[in-house]
LUMLUMRO-740563 format. One record per residue: residue in three letters; x, y, z of N, C-alpha, C in turn. Coordinates in steps of 0.1 Angstrom, whole numbers, plus 2048, in hexadecimal, padded with zeros to 3 digits. Each point is the difference from the previous one (the first is absolute). Last residue first. Layout:
// LUMLUMRO-740563
ALAXYZXYZXYZ
...
This chain:
// LUMLUMRO-740563
ALAD837575AA80780980A80C8067FA
THR7D57F37E280B7FA807807809809
GLU7CC8097F680D8007F980B7F9808
TYR7CB7F280380980B80580D7FF7F8
LEU7C87EE80080D7FF7FA80980C805
SER7D17E581380680C7FD80F7FE7FB
ILE7CD7E580480F7FE80080780D7FB
GLU7CD7F18198088097F880F7FB800
TYR7CA7E980780C8058068098077F6
ASP7D27F27F78027FA80E80D805807
CYS7E081B7D980C7F78028017FC80F
ILE7DD81E7EE8017F47F880A7F6805
GLU7F682C8127F47F88028017F37F8
GLN8238217FD7FF7FB80E7F37F8803
TYR80F8167D58047F28037FD7FC80E
PHE7F482D7EF7FB7F67F78037F2805
GLU8108278177F18008017FA7F57F7
LYS82F8087FE7FC7F980C7F17FF801
GLU8218077D67F38058067FB7F880B
HIS8267F77E280480A80A7F4806807
SER80C7CD7E87F880C80080680A80A
VAL8027CA7E980980C8037F780C7FF
LEU7F47C88097FD80E7FB80C80A804
ILE7ED7C97FB80D8088037FE80D7FA
LEU7DD7D480D80280D7FB80E806805
THR7E17CE7F880B80780780280E7F9
GLY7CF7E97FB80E7FB800809808808
GLU7D08087F88027F480880E7FB800
TYR7E58327FB8097F77F98037F4809
ASN7E682880D7F97F47FC8097F57F9
LEU81182B80D7FB7F980C7F97F37FD
LEU80F81A7DC80B7FA8077FC7F980D
ALA7E08197E78047F47F980B7F9806
GLU7F28298137F57F58028047F47F8
LYS81B8267FA8027FB80E7F67F4802
LEU7FD8177D780C7F78018027FA80E
ALA7DD8207FA7FD7F37F980C7F7800
GLU80682A8137F77F88087FC7F37F9
LYS81B81E7E88077FB80B7F77F780A
ALA7EC8197DD8087F47FA8087FA80B
ASP7E882780B7F77F57FD8077F37FB
VAL8198298087FB7FA80D7F77F47FD
ASP82480A7DA7F78098087FA7F880C
LEU8317F67E67F27FC8017F880A809
HIS8318017F57F78077F77F27FC802
ASN8217DF81680580C7F97F58057F6
THR7FE7D781C7F780C80280580C7F9
PRO8187D58027F47FF7F87F780C801
GLU8327EF80D7F980D8017F48017F7
ASP8117D37FC80A80B8037FA80D7FE
LEU7F17C98087FC80D7FB80A80B805
ILE7F47C77FB80B8098047FD80E7F9
LEU7E67CD80E7FF80E7FA80B809804
VAL7F17C97FD80A8098067FF80D7F8
ASN7E57DD7F47FF7FD80E80B808808
SER7E18047CD80D7FF8087FD7FB80E
LYS7EA80C7C97FF7F980D80E800807
THR7E78217DC80C7F98028007FA80E
ASP7DF81E7EB7FD7F27FF80D7F8800
GLN8018308087F47FC8057FE7F0800
LEU8248227F18037F48097F37F9804
LEU8008287E58077F67F88037F3809
ALA7EE8278147F67FA7F88067F47F8
PHE81C81D8187F97F68097F57F97F8
ARG8178217E98097F68037FA7F580A
LEU7E88277F68007F77F480A7F5803
LYS7FD8228207F47F88008007F67F4
THR82381F8028027F680B7F37F7800
LYS8008247E38097F67FB8017F580A
GLU7E882580D7F87F97F68097F47FA
GLY81482081D7F67F78077F97F77F7
GLY81D8217EE8077F68077F77F6807
SER7EA8197D780780480C8087F4806
LEU7F58037CA7FA7FD80D80980580C
THR80A8007CF7F780B8047FA7FE80E
SER81C7E07E980880B8037F880C805
ILE7ED7D77F18057FF80D80780D804
HIS7DA8027DB80E7FA80180480180E
ARG7CC7FC7F980A80A7FE80E7F9800
THR7D47EC8088038017F280A80B7FD
ALA7F07F582C8047F37FB8048027F1
LEU7ED82481980E7FE8048057F37F9
GLU7D380B7F980880B7FA80F7FE804
TYR7DF7E28118027FE7F280A80A7FA
ASP8087F78347F38007F88048007F1
ILE8177F18308048057F37F37FF7F7
GLY8067F182F7FD80E7FF8058067F2
TYR7FF7D181080C8078057FF80F7FD
HIS7DE7E17F38027FD80E80C807806
ALA7F68047D27F78088088027FD80F
LEU8177E77DE80680D8037F7809809
LEU7EF7D67F380C7FE80980780E803
GLY7DC7FF7E17FB7FD80E80C7FE809
MET8098067D27FB80C8067FB7FE80E
VAL80D7DA7E980C8098027FC80C806
GLN7DE7E27F48077FB80B80C809803
THR7E680A7DA7F880280C8087FC80D
LYS8127F67D580180F8037F980380D
ASN8117CE7FD7FA8097F680080E805
TYR8247D780D7F580A8047FA8077F4
ASP8257E17FE7F37F97FF7F580A805
PRO83080B8017FA8007F37F37FA7FE
TYR81E8188267F67F68017F97FF7F2
GLN82681B8048027F880C7F67F5800
TYR7FB8217DF80C7F87FD8037F680B
HIS7DD81F8067FC7F67F680C7F77FC
ILE80782481E7F87F58067FD7F57F6
HIS8178267F08087F980A7F97F4806
GLU7E981E7E48097F87F88097F7809
PHE7E38218147F87F57FA8097F67F9
ALA8148288107FD7F680B7F87F47FB
THR81E8187DB7F58048097FF7F680C
TYR82F80C7E37F37F97FF7F680580A
LYS82D8107FD7FA8037F37F37F97FE
GLU81E7FB8267F880C8017FA8047F2
ASP8107D381C8038057F37F780C7FE
LEU8117EE8317F58007F68058067F3
HIS8157F782D8067FD7F37F57FE7F6
SER80B8188357F77FC7F58077FC7F3
ASP8117FF8368018077F37F67FA7F6
GLN8047EC82B7FE80E8037FF8087F3
GLU7F27CC80080C8098017FC80E803
PHE7EA7CE8097FC80D7FB80B80A803
TYR7F77C77FC80980B8047FB80D7FA
VAL7F17C980D7FD80C7F880780C806
ILE8067C680380280E8047FB80A7F6
ASN7FC7CC8167FC8077F380080F803
ALA8177D281A7FD80E7FF7FC8047F2
THR80F7D48137F28027FC7FC80F7FF
ASP82C7F080E7FD7FC7F37F28027FB
ILE8198208247FB7F28007FC7FD7F2
PHE8278238077F18008017FC7F17FF
HIS8308198107F97F57FA7F1801802
TYR8388168057F18038027F97F47F8
THR8368108147F67F77F97F2806802
GLY8398137FF7F47FB8087F67F87F8
SER81E8297EA8037F48077F47FC809
ILE7FD8207DC80F8008038047F4807
LYS7D68027DC80380380E810802801
PRO7E280C7D38077F580780380480F
ILE7D380E7E280E8058018087F5809
ILE7D57F57F580180A7F580E806800
ASN7EB7DD81E80A7FC7F680080A7F4
LEU7E780182B7F87FC7F480A7FD7F4
VAL81080F82A7FA7F38037F77FC7F4
THR81682A7FB80A7F58037F97F3802
LYS7E68277FC8057FC7F380B7F5801
LEU7EE8138287F57F97F88067FB7F3
LEU81D81B8197FD7F38077F67F87F8
THR80882C7F280B7F77FC7FE7F2807
SER7E282380B7FD7FA7F380B7F77FB
LYS8088158297F47F88017FC7F97F3
GLY82781E8108017F47F97F47F7801
ILE80B83080D8077F68098027F37F9
GLY7E982A7F180D7FC7FA8087F6809
ASN7DB81B8198018007F280E7FC7FB
LYS7F27ED83080080D7F98027FF7F1
GLY7E57DB81B80D80580080180D7F8
THR7DF7CF80780180E80180F804801
ILE7D97D67F480F80380080180F800
VAL7D67DC80F80480D7F980F801802
VAL7DA7D480080C80780680380D7F8
LYS7DD7D480B7FF80C7F880B80A807
ASP7F77C67FE80580D8067FD80B7F7
ASN7F77D17F57F580A80380580C808
LYS8237DA8007F37FF7F97F680A806
ARG83280D8097F97F48007F28017FA
VAL8358178007F28037FF7F87F37FE
GLU8338128167F87F67FA7F18047FF
PHE8388158047F27FF8057F97F57F8
ASN83281E8017FB7F38057F1802804
ILE82E81A7E57F28008047FC7F2803
PRO83181F8007F97F47FC7F27FF806
ALA8118317FA8057F58077F97F37FB
LEU7FE8277DD7FC7FD80D8087F5807
LEU8078107D37F980C8057FD7FE80F
ALA82A7EB7E17F47FE8077F980D805
GLU8207F37D580080980C7F37FE807
SER80D7EB7D58067FA80C80180980C
ASN7E880D7D880F7FF7FD8087FC80D
TYR7D180980F8048017F280F8017FF
GLY7D97EA82680780D7FC8047FF7F1
ILE7F37DF8307FB8057F380780D7FD
GLU8037D082180680D7FD7FB8057F2
LEU7F17D98287FF8057F280680E800
ASP7F87DB82380D8077FE8018067F2
THR7D67E580380B7FD80980D8087FC
ILE7C67F87F880B8087FC80B7FF80B
LYS7CE7E87ED80B80080A80C8077FB
LEU7C77F87F680D8067FC80980080B
VAL7D87E78047FE8067F280D8057FB
GLU7EF7DB82480B8097FF8018067F2
GLN7DB7E280C80280980B80B80B7FD
GLY7E77E97D58047FB80D80380B80A
THR7DC80B7DB80E7FC8008027F880D
PRO7D08067E180880380C80F7FC7FF
VAL7E48107D58007F580980880380C
SER7ED8267E38027F37F87FE7F480A
PHE7EB8367FE8097F68088007F37F8
ASP7F78367F17FB7F280080A7F7807
PHE7F483580580B7F87FD7FC7F2802
LYS7E88357F97FF7F280380D7F97FC
PHE7E183280680D7FA7FD7FF7F1804
HIS7DC8297F78017F380480D7FA7FC
LEU7E483380B8097F87F88017F2806
LYS7D88287FF8087F78098097F77F7
LYS7EF8327F17FC7F28008097F7808
ASN7F583580780A7F77FB7FB7F2801
VAL7DF82A7FA8067F780B80A7F77FA
LYS7E88317F38077F47FB8067F980B
PRO7D28207FD80E7FF8068067F37FB
LYS7DC81B7E38007F580A80E7FE805
THR7ED8307EF8067F37FB8017F680B
LEU7DD82C7F980B7FA8078047F37FA
ARG7E982D7E97FE7F180380D7FC808
PRO7E58317FC80D7F97FD8007F2805
ILE7D581D7EE8067FA80C80E7FA7FC
LYS7E08157E180980A8078077F980C
GLU7DE7EA7E580B8037F780B809807
LEU7D87F48178097F57FF80C8037F7
MET7DD8208038077FF80D80B7F57FF
LYS7E28057DD80A80B7FF8097FF80D
ARG7DC7E37FE80A7FC7F680B80A7FF
ARG7DA80981B8097F680680B7FB7F7
SER7DF81D7EF80880880A80A7F6807
GLN7E07EE7E180B8087F980980780A
ALA7DB7EA8128097F67FB80C8077F9
ARG7DB81A80E8087FB80C80B7F67FB
LYS7E280F7E080980B8048097FC80C
THR7DE7E27EF80C8017F780A80B805
THR7D37F081280C7FF80780D8027F8
SER7D18027F07FF80780D80E7FF808
ALA7FA7EC7D47FF80E7FF80080780E
ARG81A7D27F37F38058057FF80F800
THR8277E67F47F68007F57F3805805
ILE8267FA81D8048097F67F58027F5
ASN8027E28297F880D8008038097F4
LYS8157D480B7F27FE8027F780D7FE
LYS8308007FD7FB7F77F67F17FE801
ILE81781A8218008077F37F97F77F5
PHE8077ED82B7F680A8007FE8077F3
ASP8247E38057F47F88007F380A800
GLU82B8128067FF7FC7F27F37F87FE
THR80B80C82C7FD80C7F87FD7FC7F1
LYS8107DF81E7F28048047FB80C7F7
GLU82D7F27FB7F77F57FB7F1804803
ILE82281C8127FF8017F17F67F67FA
PHE8097FE82F7F980C7FC7FE8027F1
LYS81A7DC8107F27FE8037F880C7FC
ASN82E8047FC7FB7F77F67F17FD802
GLN81881A8207FD8077F47FA7F77F5
SER80D7EB8287F58098037FC8087F3
GLU8277E57FF7F47F88007F3809802
PHE82A8158037FE7FB7F37F37F87FF
ALA80E80E82A7FC80C7F87FD7FC7F2
LYS8127DF81D7F38048047FA80B7F7
GLN82D7F57FA7F87F57FB7F1803803
GLN82181D8117FE8027F27F77F57FA
GLN80B7FD82D7F780B7FE7FE8027F1
SER81F7DF80D7F27FC8047F680B7FD
MET82E8097F97FB7F77F67F17FB803
ARG81781B81F7FD8077F47FA7F87F6
LEU8107EB8267F48088047FC8077F3
GLU8287E87FD7F47F78017F3808803
ARG8288188007FD7FB7F37F47F7800
GLU81280F8297F880A7F97FC7FC7F2
GLU81D7E48197F38008067F780A7F9
LEU82D7FD7F17F97F37FE7F2800806
TYR81C8268077FB7FF7F27F97F37FE
TYR81480782A7F48087FE7FB7FF7F2
TYR8287EB8087F57F88067F3808800
TYR8288157F17FC7F57F77F47F8805
ASP80383381280A7F67FD7FB7F47F7
GLY7EB8327FB8037F780B80A7F67FD
LYS7E081D7E28098078098017F880D
TYR7F57F67CA7FC7FB80E80A80780A
ARG7EE8057C880980480B7FA7FC80E
SER7FC7EF7C87F980480C80B80380B
ILE7FA7FD7C880A80080A7F980580D
LYS7EF7E57D080080C80880B7FF80A
GLY7F37DC7E280480B7F880180E807
ASN7F37D78177F78027F580480D7F8
GLU81D7FF8277F37F88017F78047F4
VAL83380881C7FB8007F27F47F6800
ALA81481D82B7FC7F37FA7FB8027F2
TYR81F81882B7F98037F37FE7F27FA
VAL80C8128357FF7F57F57F88067F4
THR81E81282F7F68027F78007F57F5
LYS81D7FE8237F78098077F58047F8
ALA8287D67FF7F58087FA7F980880B
ILE8267DF80580480D7FC7F48097FC
ASN7FE7D181080980780980480E7FC
ALA7E37E27E67FA80280D809808809
LEU8117F17D77F680B7FE7F980480D
PHE81E7DB80180780D7FD7F680B7FF
GLY7EE7D580380680480D80880D7FF
GLU7EE7EC7D87F580680980680580D
ASP8167FB7CF8027FB80D7F780780A
HIS8058097D07F87F48028017FB80E
SER8068357ED8067F48047F67F4801
VAL80A8397F57F97F57FB8077F3805
VAL7FE8378118067F47FE7F77F57FB
LEU80B83880A7F67F87FB8067F37FC
PHE80E82F8218027F47F77F47F97FD
THR8188328177F47F87FB8057F47F8
LYS81B81A82A7F98057F47F57F67FC
GLU8207F98247F880C8047F88057F4
TYR8127CE8128018097F57F780C802
ASN8047D881C80780C80480180A7F5
ASN7ED7D67F77F880680B80680D806
LEU8177E77DF7F48077FA7F880680B
PHE8267E780D80480C7F87F48077FB
LYS7F97D781680480B80980480C7F9
GLU7F57DB7E57F480580880480B809
LEU8237EA7EB7F98097F77F4805806
TRP8187E081880780C8007F980B7F7
GLU7EE7D58027FE80780C80780D801
ILE8087E37DC7F38067FF7FC80880C
HIS8277E780180280D7F87F38067FD
LYS8017D781780780A80880180D7F9
VAL7EC7DA7EA7F880680B80780B807
ASP8117FA7CF7FB7F68097F980780C
LEU8058107CA80480280E7FB7F5809
PHE7F98047CF80E7FD80380480380E
ASN7D48187F28067F57F880F7FF803
THR7E28218138067F58088047F57F8
PRO7EC8297EE80D8028058067F5809
GLU7D880B7DD8057F380680E802805
ASP7F382B7EE7F97F47FA8077F4805
LEU7FD83780F8077F38027F77F47FB
LEU8078398037F77F77F98087F27FF
LEU80583281E8057F37FC7F57F77FA
VAL8098388097F77F58008087F47FA
ASP8178278097F48048077F67F5801
SER8377F97FC7F38017F97F5805809
GLU8357F98017F78098077F38027F8
GLY8247D48017FD80D7FA7F6807808
LEU80E7D480B80A80A8037FD80D7FB
LEU7E67DA7F57FE80380E80980B805
LEU8057EF7D47F38078017FE80480E
LYS8257E57F780280D7FB7F3809801
GLY7FD7D280C80980880980280E7FC
LEU7E97E17E47F880580B808808809
ILE8187ED7DE7F780A7FA7F780580B
VAL81C7DD80C80880C7FE7F780B7FA
LYS7ED7D580580280780D80880D7FF
ALA7FA7E57D97F380680580180780D
ARG8257E87F07FE80C7F87F3807804
MET80A7D781380980A8057FE80D7F9
GLY7E87DA7F17FC80580D80880B805
GLY80D7EB7D77F48087FF7FB80680D
SER8347F87FF7F47F87FC7F48087FF
LEU8328157F77F57FD80A7F67F67FB
GLU8268157E88057F58087F57FB80A
LYS7FD8277E27FF7F47F88047F3808
ILE80482D8137F27FC7FE7FF7F27F9
LYS82D80881B7F98077F57F27FA7FE
TYR81D8038307FC7F87F47FB8097F5
GLU80D80F82D80B7FF7F67FC7F87F4
LEU7E280582580380E7FB80B7FF7F5
ILE7F37DA81B7F88027F380380E7FA
GLU8117F182B8087FD7F57F98027F3
GLN7EB80582B80780C7FC8087FD7F3
SER7D47E280780C80380780780C7FB
LEU7C97F380180C8007F880C803809
GLY7CF7FF80B8077F380080C7FF7F7
LEU7E282780E7FB7F87F58077F27FE
GLY80F81F8217F27FE8037F97F77F5
ASN82C80F7FA8007F680A7F17FC803
ILE8078247E38047F37F98007F480A
VAL7F682C8117F67FB7F78047F37F9
ASN81E81681E7F47FC8077F67FA7F7
GLY8278127EE8037F38077F37FB807
ILE7FF82B7EC8017F57F68027F3806
GLN80282581C7F27FE7FB7FF7F57F6
SER82B80C8117F87F980A7F27FE7FB
ALA81C81A7E68057F28007F87F780A
ILE7F782F7FE7FB7F97F48057F1800
SER8058288207FD7F28047FB7F87F4
TYR80C82E7FE80B7FA8067FE7F2806
PHE7DD81C7EC80A7FD7F680C7F8806
ASN7D28128108077F480580B7FB7F6
LYS7E38298007FC7F57F78087F3803
ASN8088288187F27FE8017FB7F57F8
GLU82D80C7FD7FD7FA80D7F17FD802
LEU80F8187DA8047F27FF7FD7F980D
GLU7F882E7FF7F67F97F88047F17FF
GLU81D81C8177F47FF8087F57F87F7
THR82980B7EC8027F680A7F37FD808
ILE8008247E28007F37F88027F480A
SER80482C8117F27FD7FD7FE7F37F8
MET82B8108097FA7FB80C7F17FD7FE
ALA8188157DD8057F28027FA7FA80C
TYR7F682D7F87FA7F87F68047F1802
HIS81582081B7F37FF8047F87F67F7
LEU82B80C7F38007F780C7F27FD805
LEU8068217DE8017F27FB8017F680B
ARG7FD82D80D7F47FC7F88017F27FB
ASP8268138167F57FD8097F37FC7F9
GLN82480D7E58047F38077F47FC80A
GLU7FE82A7EB7FD7F67F68037F2806
LYS80C82581A7F18007FF7FC7F47F6
GLU82E8098057FA7F980C7F17FF7FF
ASP8268017D87F58098067F97F880B
GLN8237ED7E480580780B7F5808807
ILE8037CF7E17FC80E80080580680D
LEU8057D07F58078087F57FD80F801
ALA7ED7DD81C80E8008028088097F7
ILE7D07F87FC80380880C810802802
LYS7EF7E37DE7FF80E7FC80480980C
GLU7FD7D280780B8037F880180E7FC
TYR7DA7F181780C80180980C8037F8
VAL7D97F97E77FF80C80880C802809
LYS7FC7D77E880480B7F87FF80E806
GLN7F07DA81780E7FF7FF80680B7F7
GLN7D17FC80480680580C80F8007FF
GLU7E87EC7DD7FF80F80080680680C
LEU7FD7D27FF80A8047F78008107FF
GLU7DF7EC81980C7FF80780C8047F7
LYS7D57FE7ED80180B80A80D800808
GLU7F77DC7E380380C7F880080D809
PHE7F47D781380E8007FD80480C7F7
LEU7D37FB80A80780380C80F8007FE
PRO7E37F37DD7FF80E80280780480D
LEU7FF7D17F58088087F77FF80F803
PHE7EC7D681480480B80880980A7F8
VAL7ED7D77EE7F580680780480D807
ASP8207E27EC7FA80A7F77F4807806
TYR8177DB81480580E8047FA80A7F7
LEU7F77D27F77F980580C80480E804
TYR8157EB7DA7F18017FE7F980680C
THR82E7F78027FE80C7F87F18027FE
LYS80D7D981780480C8087FC80D7F8
VAL7FD7D67EB7F580280880280D808
GLN81A7FD7D28007FA80D7F3803808
ILE8027FD7C980380880B8007F980D
GLN7F67ED7D480E80180380380980C
PRO7D47F67EB8067F580780E801804
ASP7D78257FB80D7FD7F98077F4807
ILE7CB80380180B80680780D7FC7F8
THR7C68007FD80C7FE7F980C808807
ALA7D17EB81780780C7FB80D7FC7F9
TYR7DD7E58188057FD7F280680C7FA
GLN7EB80182B80A7F68018067FB7F3
ASP7E882D8148007F97F480B7F5800
LEU7E68268228087F48007FD7F87F3
TYR7FE83780B7F87F47FC8097F47FF
GLY7FA83681580A7F57FE7F87F37FD
VAL7F883A7FD7FA7F280180B7F67FE
LYS7F883780D80A7F67FC7FB7F2802
ILE7E88337F98007F480880A7F67F9
HIS7F282E7F180D7FE8078007F4809
ALA7D08107F280C8057FB80C7FD809
GLN7D57E07FF80380E80580D8047FB
TRP7E77DB7E480780280C80180E804
GLU7DE7E17E080680C80280780080E
VAL7E47E47D78087FC80B80980C803
LYS7CF7F67E280C8088048077F980C
GLY7DB7F17D380280580E80D806803
LYS7F97D97DA7F880C80380280380F
ASP81A7E07ED7F88027F47F880C801
PRO82F7FD81B7F27FC8007F98017F3
SER8367F88077F680B7FF7F27FA800
LEU8337F08157F57FD7F77F780C800
ASP8258048198067F67F67F67FC7F6
LYS7FA81E8288008057F28087F87F6
ASN7F37F883080E8057FE8028057F2
ILE7D67EF80D80380B80980E8057FE
LEU7F27DB7E77F880C7FC80480C809
LYS8137D680B8068067F47F980C7FA
LEU7ED7E982580D8078048078067F4
LEU7D97E77F87FD80C80680D808805
THR8047D47EF7FD8097F57FD80E806
SER8067DC81D80D8057FB7FE80A7F5
LYS7D87EE81180780780B80E8057FA
GLY7D87E67EB80780C7FB80880880A
ALA7E77D38007F780C80280680D7FA
GLY8137D18047FB8057F37F780C801
ASN8047E382B8097FF7F57FA8057F4
PRO7E981582A8037F37FB80A8007F5
GLY8028268267F67FB7F68047F37FB
VAL81583081D7FD7F18007F57FE7F5
LEU8278258167F77FE7F57FD7F17FF
VAL81282582A8027F47F87F57FF7F5
ALA8198298227F57F97FA8047F47F8
HIS80982C8218087F38007F67F67FB
ASP8028397FD7F97F37FF80A7F4801
GLY8098318008027F880C7F97F37FF
LEU7ED8247E080D8028078017F780D
PHE7DE7EF7DA80280C80880E800807
LEU7E17EE7D280B7FC80980480C808
ARG7D37EF7E180880B80580A7FA80A
MET7DC7F07D48097FD80B80780D805
GLU7D87E57DB80580C8078097FC80B
ALA7E97EC7CE8057FE80D80580D806
GLU7E87EE7D57FD80C8078047FF80F
LYS80C7D77EB7F58077FA7FC80B809
TYR82A7D87F77FB80B8087F58077F7
LEU8127D77F080580080E7FA80B809
GLU7F37E47D17FF80D8068037FF80F
GLU80E7E17D37FC80080E80080E805
LEU8107F07D57F18028007FB80180E
GLN83180E7FA7FA7F87F67F1802800
TYR80A81782580B7F87FC7FC7F67F6
LYS7EC8338127FE7F27FB80E7FA7FD
PHE7E982C81E80C7FA7FA7FC7F27FC
ASN7EF8338187FC7F57F780C7F97FA
LEU7F182782980A7F77FA7F97F57F8
ASN7F282B81A7FA7FA7F48097F77F9
THR81B8198237F28037FD7FC7F97F3
VAL82880682A7FD7F77F47F18027FE
GLU82981A81D7F28007FC7FF7F77F4
LEU82680C82B7FD7F97F37F08007FE
LEU81481482780C8007F77FD7FB7F2
SER7E181782B8017F67F580D8027F8
MET7F180B8358058067F48037F67F5
């Protein structure tokens, strides 16, 4: 049963045509994911489906009375309201039913007519049955389960929205969406700000979800664990793969191969036919046959050449070797306002080590990096980088000036580069001419991340410190980044929540835990 019909969808963003005559159907009970390269228009499609954007042409039609829940991490929320009020609002109709029931009981106490009392009592009992069926009496437990599952404590219920960090606020928004009784969930990057444990909880929640969902995520492991259907944005179209994520990867290769063969076969046929027409159109004895074939060619739907993603080339230039003891940390306490986030930290990173730092969201991984890089002060203890360390640091948060273009950023970073060299560098990171000449504010999260890596291309280092570098990157970009890190000749300190990414790169793992 189709819940959603997308027909003849056309949509342009500035000069870029994201969708051209695209078709899509979402079915009852679909556990689906939406995939495609950075900038293909995945988040845009969710906005079109949710009616936040209107197509240039075509239709987006939901079946009547379908309740859609859309994860918008940038939603405007009254900063003064309590988290408890925000979450309990999901159940407002049930609280109104309970209030109605209380009024019925009050009315029963005031009337003498037994028949009317029986009628009202029966009505009050029907409300009780309805509330029980909708688990009204376990609301507090439901809310507790969701906020704990997403890595929040019960105390957060008493906070005001304005007192939350960006990550906590995003979790609260996701939590409210999961508590609601939506027929369809549209989730755009729901694992942002979640660590491994809480991603696993979300996977279990979605796998047990009895209704329909469509998820966009850059986390391949997460997609593989929840997908029963894959929708892929390919060349402005939306292709449906009825199977899990690994089935999609295999089937996509097969389809691409078949499309390439069909395209080549048609091209040969067209060339052969055009050659025949050219040779025979002017001959009296063969002109009718040539004209007939010309008409036939005019009617043939032309296949488009399958678009194969260009291989990306990430690179980190190595400077000079360091000594053996690159970083030594002894009894280091990190935190803010003299309040330590963790017990004293002790570890050592040696020459050419490739190490990943893990721990739950908010534990202090980024704080640790910023402390040893002298960006924020330590509380106590010591840390020391070897004197020969040439450090390149990739922050989790972007600080690009969004009023400029990618071309302008690279040209400013490398003023000796001519236009051809700038465009060539950007192309290695998957940024073509059209993207390079757009303001940064119009680029997707993945495209911004690729630009930030492009800016590091010619910066030599022997110690590379990367904080969640895979955020927003598509599959091809992550593979290019992985290859570059495997080939890097220096020392790597990596913070990442994606085990599928770092397990092939890193020699060992340092896990951070809360103080006892």
